[in-house]
N, C-alpha and C positions, 0 to 999 in steps of 0.2 A: 509491683515491687513492694516488699516490706522493708522499711528502713527504721532501724532502732538506734537511738542515741543514748549513751550512758555517761553520766558524769563520773569523775574519778573520786570525788569526795562525798562523804555522807554528811547529812545535816547534823550539827552538834549544837547543843544549847549554848547560848551566848553567856559565857562566864569569864571574867577577867583573869588573866594568868600573869604572874610575875616572870618576865622573860629576860630581864637583866637586873642584877642586884650587886652593886659594889658599895655597900654601906656598913660592912662588918669589920673590916681590917684597917683601922686608922693608922697611917704612918706618921701622923703629927707633922705634916707638911702642907703648905699651900703654894700654888703657883699663880703669879700675877703677871700679865703682859698687857701692853697697850694694843697689840694686834689681836685679831680674831684667832683663837686657837681651840684645840679640842682633841677628843679621843676617838680612836678607831676600835669598834667593838663587834663581837659576834653575839647574836641573840641565842639564848637557850630556849627550851620548850618548843612548842609548835605554833603558838599564836603569832600572827604576823600583821595584825592591824593595831597599831599603837594607839592606846586611848589615854594614857597618862605618862608624863615625863616628870621626873623629880630630880633635883640637883641640890647640892649643898655648897653654899657660897660663904666665904669669910670676908668681912669688911673690917679694916683696921680702924682704930679709935678716931682718927681725924679724917675719915672718909668724907669727901665733899657731899653736901646735901642733895645735889642733883645727880648723884651716881645712879646708873641704871645698867641693866644687863639685857642682852638680846641673845636668845638661844636659836640655833639652827640645826637641822638634820639633813645630811647629804647621803647620796648614793656613792659608793666607792668605785667610781668609773671615770675619774678625771684623766686628762692626758698624762702620759708617762713623762717623768722628768728626764732631762738630758743625761746621757752616760757621762761619767761612771757612777753616778748616784744610783742607789738601789732602785730597781725598776718596779716600784710599787705604785699602783694607781692612787692618786690623791682624791680628796673630795671632788665630786662632779655635780650631778644633777641635784638641785635643791628640792628636798621633799617637804620641808616645813620651816617656817620662821615665826618665832613668837613675837608678841608685842613687847615693847620696852617695859621692863620690870624694875620698879624702884628698889633700891638697896639701902641697907642701914648697917651701922657698925655691929660687929659680932658675927656669930654663926647664924646663917639664915637658910631655912629649908624652902626652896622654891618648887612649887608644883604647877605644872601646866596640864589642865584636865579637859575633859569633854572633847577629846581629839578623835579622829578617825583617819589614820595615816597608814595605808598599806606600805609595808617595808620588805626589803629582801633580808637575807640572813645576816649580812654585814652592812653596817652603816658607819658614818662618822657623825658625832654630835659635837657641836662647838659652842663657844660663848664669845661674845664681843662686849667688853665693858666700855661704857660710855660715861664721860664726865668724871672719871676717877683721876687721882694724882699718880705720879710715878715715883714719888719719894716715900720712904718708910713712914708709916702712919696714915698715908692717904690712899693706900692701895686696896683693891678688892681682887680676890682670886678664888680658884677652885681648890677644894681640899683633896688631898691625895690619899687614896685607899688602895690596897692590893693584898691578895688577889680577889677578884669577884667571886661570889658564892653561887651566882647563876649567870651563865654566859661566860664570855672570854674577852679579855682586853690585851692589847699589845703594850709593850713597855715604853715605846716612843710615843710622841704626840705630834700633831700637825699644827703648823703656824702659817697663817696667810700673809705672805710678804707682798710688797708692791707689785711684783711681776708674776708670782706663782706661789703655790703651796710648797712647804719644805718640812721635812721631818727633823725633830729634835729629841734629845735625851736629857733627863734631869742630871744634875751633878752626881758623880760617882756611879752612874749607870742605874740609879734607882728607877723602879717602874713608875711611869707616869700614867696611872689609872686614876681617873677622877671620880669622886663620889657621885653616884647617880643610880636611879632606878627607872625601869620602863615596865609598864603593864600593857597587855594587849588582849584583844579578842581573837577568836579563831578566824581563819581566813574565810572569805565567802566561798560558797561551793562553785565548782567548775561546771559550766553549762555549755551545751552544744546546740547549734541550730544549723540545719543543712538544706541546701537547694541544689538542683541540677543546673549546671552551666550550659551555655549554648553548644559547647563541644562535647557534651555528655559526661564531662567530669564533674564530680561532686565538689561543691564549694561549701566549706564548713566554717561557721563563725564560732569562735571559742571565747568565752568570757571567764575570768577567774582572778585570783589574787595577783596584784602587781608584784613583780620580783620573781615570778615563777616561770618555768619553761615546761610546756605540756607536750608529751609525746602522743601522737595520734595513732591509734591502732584500728585495723579493719578486720572483719571476719565475715564469712559466708554462713556460718552455722552457730555463731555465738559460743564456740568452743575453741577452735584453733584461731589464734590472733596473730596478725602480722603488722609490724610497725611500718607506717607509710610516710611519716614525716613528723615535724615538730612545729610548734607555735611558740614564739617568744612573747612573754608578757612581762619582760624585764622592765619596761618603761610605760606600759599601758595595761588596762584591764580587759582589753578586747582586741582580737586579731582574727584574720581570716586565713584559711588554708585551702588551696586547690589541689585535689588529688592528682598524683602524677599521671594517671591514665583512667579511662572510663572502665569501671568494673562491670563485668557481665554477670548475670544471675538475677533471680527474683528476690532473694533475701540478702540484705546487707546490714551489717551492724558496725557501729563506730563507738569508740570509747577513748578516754584519755587516761594517762597516768603521769604523775609529776616526775620530771627529770631529776635524777640524784645530783647532777652537776649543772645547774642552769648556766647557760652561756658557753658550755664546753662540749655539749653532746654531739657526736658524729655517728651516723649510721650509713650503711650501704643500701642504696636503693636497688641496685642490680649488679650482678656479676655475670658477664657474658664471655664466651670463648672467642678469642681473637683468631684471625686466619693463620697466624704463625704458631699457634698452639699456646700462646700466652693468654692473658685475661684482660678484659676491659672492665674497670670498676667505675660505677657511678655512685657518688657520695653526696650526702647532704650534711651541712655543719654550720657552725657559727660564722657569720659573715666577717670577711677581712681578717681571717686567722690562717695560720699555717700549721700543718700537722705532719708527723712522720707516718709513713705506711710501712707495715711490716707483714711478713708472710711466714707460715710454718706448715710443716707436713704432719706434725704430731701435737701441736699446741703446747709444746714444752720448749723447743728451741726455736727462737724467732730471729729472722734476718731482716735487716733494714733494706727496703727496696728503694725508697726515695721520699720525696715530700710532695704534699698537695696543698694548694692554697684555695680557700673558699672566697669567692667574690661577693659582690653586694647582694646577689640573689641566693647565697648559701649553697650553690651547686658547684661541683667540681668533678673531674674525671681523672683517672689514672690508668696508664697502660703498663701492665706487668708483662714484660717481654720474655720472661723466662718460661720455657716450655718444660713443664714438669708432669711426670706420669703419676697417676694416683690422686688422692685428695689433697687439697691445699686450702689453708685457712688464712684469713686476713684480719688485721686489726689496725687501728690507728692509735697514736699517742700524741698528746699535745706536750711537747718537751718543756714548755714553760709558759705560764700565763703572764709572765712578767717581762718578757722581752725576746731578744733574738736568740738563735741557737745555731749550733754547728753539728754536723754528723758525717762520718765516713761510712758510706753505704757498703763498699766492698773494696778488697785489696786483691789485685791479680798480678802474678809474676809472669812476665813475658819470657819466651824462649831465649831472647838475647840478654836476659838478666836484669832488665829494667822492671820497674814496678809502677802499676797504674792504680791510683787511689780515686775512687768515685766519690766526690764530695757533694754535700748538700748543706743548705743553710738559709737563713733569712736573706733575701736579696739585698745587696748593698754595693755601692760603688767602691768601697774600701776593700783592698785585698786582704786575704786571710793567710796567716803564716802557717806553713806546714812544718812540723817538728818530728824528729825521729829519736828513738832511744834503744839501747841494747838491754837496759835493766829496769826501765820505768822510774829511774831516779835521775839520771843525767840526760838532759834533752838538748838537742842541737837543731837549729833551723836549717832546713834543706831547700827552702824556696817559698814561694807564695802562689796563691791561686785566687782568681777573681770569681766571685759568686754574684755577679750582676743580675743573672737570670735565676739564681737560686740553686743551680746545679752546674758542676764543672768537673773535669778530670784533671788530675795532677800526675805528671809522669816524672818519676825519679830515674835518672840514668843508673847504670850498673853501680851497685853499692860496694864500696871497699870493705864493708863489714859483714858481707854475706847476706843470707836471706832471713835470718832470725832477727827481726826488728819490730819495734812498736811505733805507732804513728798517732799523732793527735793534731787537731786544728786549734789555732789560737788567734784571736783578734788583736 
């Protein structure tokens, strides 16, 4: 057997790149808090190993002599807040914490250098002021600039309260983007190492940049490539992948390519014909997430079939019970990375005049309201449906308004 492994990234000379710069547009504001607080940012450029972090701090004239600052860097993967707050992941995994840095009155440029921190595209950086006063003249804070000239920042900011993180806005809705710069080096290359397992399936060890997701591809001729799985490096720089089955043939090639949407990639491992003429779909995707499955015969008009949930192993199956002649295409959509969703898969009129709505959504013990409208303006509640298992049918008796109606689900 000839086995060839190819990495997805080429070697590049190590040269620092400015991947975030919010130091050009001064709004002449500064924010001081006694709690830890900070900014959620998206890095620009391509380098994702942070080597230097620079911040701009302002200390008032009577700043205490023992005032210090402690900076931290987090991954944006904390637990979602309770509804009805915006379902935005707060700071989660701690990537870096600086030593305590002494502060002085006036504007002070703080630089943390000689770092080597692999980071994802989006992070939260925060500051915790120690030993400062909370009265005017005794405070220290971050200077507010907006917009960044490299990278992107959101207008709100995070505050660490006693029980959890919470989002805040500045007065009058001004953007809370704090003065900072980040430099980085290119990511380390992706490397592969393979060995045959006891069951004949290939076991591949992938190393690469933290925060990435690598799609694994297989080929028999180094020309036609087929995606066989994915490896998540979102929290580690190394992971293993076991091929779904043992490949036959004397020549085998493997390579990786970076996922465009780390943590959200779904692909079909197989599509087999069911005995009833439908199809059995085997899928691989991000663990503990739910996605909508859609089908089309022309890749122009898509119909929602239902939902699929990936367990802790990233595997899921879906049975398309529709018997359709000719070709049929499938795709998935993640309706929201921020929380629950609802969908009406189909609407069927029965001969007796009643209507059956096939409903899907995030499993919940709370009932979902079903509403109807004649004009998409005025809506009336016509009942409720339980989505405890993620799918349920709602049957509306004969409508006094006729068959021309619109429907929606609402929590």
